[in-house]
N, C-alpha and C positions, 0 to 999 in steps of 0.2 A: 522445579528450581534445579539449577545446576549445582555442581559441588563448589563453585565460586560464589554462589548466592545470586546468580543472575537468573531471570526468567528463561526457560528453554525457548528456543526459536524453532519455527518450522521452516524448512527450505524446500521450495517447490521446485522440483526438477523439470527440465523441459517436457517430459512426458505427462506432467501434471500430478505425479505422485507425491504426496506430503511426506517429508521425513523430518524427524527431530534433528537438532544440532548434532546429535551423536549418531545420526544415520538410521535409527530405527523408524519404521513405517508408523504413520500417524494417521488415524481414521479421522474423517471430517468431523465426526460427532464427539471426538475425544477432547475433554476440556484439558487446558494446560494447568500445571500446578499452581499458578498464580491466578486469582481471580481477576482477569483483565476486563476492562470495559472499553478500551482504546486499542486501536492497531495501526500499524503502518505497513503499507505496501511499497516495497522497492521494485520500481518498474524500469525495465530497459525498453527504450525505442531504438530499434536497430537502424533505421534510416529516417530521415526527415519525412513528416507526413502532414497532410492537411486532413482534418478530422472535424465532422460535425458532432457537437457535444449538446445533444437535446435541444432545449430552447435557448441555450446560451449562444448558439450559432457555430459557424466554422472558424477553426483556428489552425495555425501552423504550429507544429511541434518539432523542435530540432531533435536530431538523434542524441541519445544519452541517457543519463539516469535521472529519474523522478522519484519522489516520495510522496505518497497519498496517505493522509491521516484521516481515519474515520473512527466511529464508535458504534456500540450496539449495547443498549441496557440488558437485553435478553439475547440468547442465542448467538453469541459472538462467533463461535466456530463455524456455525452455519452461514453467517454472513461472510466470513472470509473464504469458506469453501465455494460459496456462490460467486464471489468476485473471480475466484480462481478458474471457474469453469468457462470453457469456450462458448457452450451452447446456453443461452439464457435470454430472458426478456431484458431489454435495456432500459433500466429504471434509474440508476443513480449516475451522475456525471462520469464517474470512473469506469462504469460499464462500457460507455461509448468509446473511450480511450482503449480499454483492454480488448474490445472487440476488433480493433484495427489490426491489419497484417503487420507482423514484424514487432509486436508489442507484447511483452510477456513479464509476468511477476517473477522476480529472481529471490525474493526472501520476503518474509512476513514477520513482523515484530509486534509483540502484545505489551500492553502497559496498563497499570492501574492509575496513571495520570489522566487527567481530563483530557479530552480531544484537543481543545483550543491550546492548553498548555504544552501539550506534546508537540503540536504543530509549530507553535512559536519556538520552541526549543531547536528547531531544524533551521539551518542556514539555507541558501539558495535563492533563487528568484521566483516570482509568481508568473508563470506563462499565461494564465487565463484568469482574470478577475472573476471572483464568484464561484470558481470551480469547487465543487464539493462543500461549499460554505453557504448554501441557501438558507440555512437556519442557524448561522453563527451569529452570536450577539456580542462576541468579544473583539470584533473588528480585524479579524485575521486577514481579510482580503480574499484568501483562497485557502483550500486545504490540500492543494497540489503544488509542489515546488520543484523547479528543475535545479538539479545538482551539478549538472555539467556533463561534458563527454564521458562516455562509459569507460574509455581507454585510460582515463586519468583518475579513476576511483577504484577503491578496493572492491572486492566481491561482494561484501555486505557492509552496510554502515556500521562503524564501530561504536561501542558504547552500549550502555544498559538503558532500557526504556522503562524500568520499574518505577 
């Protein structure tokens, strides 16, 4: 927890090293101060791309910033670290997107809010119906949202996700 009462965030630098918001190194197995169960990956897509997303099919992704909302009842930090690795078996929809060239995680936010509530609190458009929402019963439509061109957005999404 930061001095302002907000959860600490990890920033994933281009080299893949995780750092806290204060710049201190964070290991993949280190738990945050808040017992989070949900997370958001802020993802930059450097240039427009066409990408196959598992059984969902092939889709066009415009360049810009996306936010993916997920959850893990156990081992949240391991799930986040797995998503941020380049080498992995493609299992979840977001893994397919993150494996594409020019796609990178620029920030990771953790929350105690439920996955769907956290997802609904984010604006933006749904680029692929059903993306990351195979088990969603709240009618979210997708757990990936397109926020817009990267140049028009701040480095990280403002606001607390606690």
